[in-house]
Phi, psi and omega in degrees: 000134189268113180292332178292327179295317180297310182298323186294326183264001183302315179305314183289326188284328173301311178300314175303321176304314176291322179303315179296332175293335175302331181310304181301316170303317178289328182288336176287340181289329181214188182292140183303318184302325177275310183292321174299324176299314184291313183298336184289358176280353181305326174299324174302322180293322179302315178298313180297316177294324183292323181289318189283312188263314186269357184057038177283145188268143174222157194269172176295320187290327182290322179296319172300311175306314186293317176300314177298318178296319180301308187297314181295328173292322179280332181287326186284324186289332181288132176300171179301315180276045184292351174290339180299127191279359171291333180291322180259010178291143179300130184095001184280171173310316182307309180283339163295328178289316179300312180305309179304313175310317184286318180282331169298314182294329174292324176291326174301306180300319172302316173309307183298315187288323175292327174290315179300315182289325181264342182057025181307328185266359179292148176276000000 
């Protein structure tokens, strides 16, 4: 393991750690069944960022699946009385959960990118 590579990624790994701590804050804002469902979309954000930024290839089936998972997760997370404006009001648990899913997905993307860039785990 190259010590210089580890030191060079230290600031970003610290950022990733802080991002993952936000998860616990968001979970405390609403019912875990609602917030957790939306936050579980984070891997999809990672995939989308990998496609857009790293130019990774995906099939049409994978793109359709990503869209269906996003729609399904949001649909399941909304309570029965979603017409109530409190749920979609700015600052509500719903928007915090979306924010957490995006930044956790971004953190996963950063981890993937850092591993690919530094070859810290290469023999």
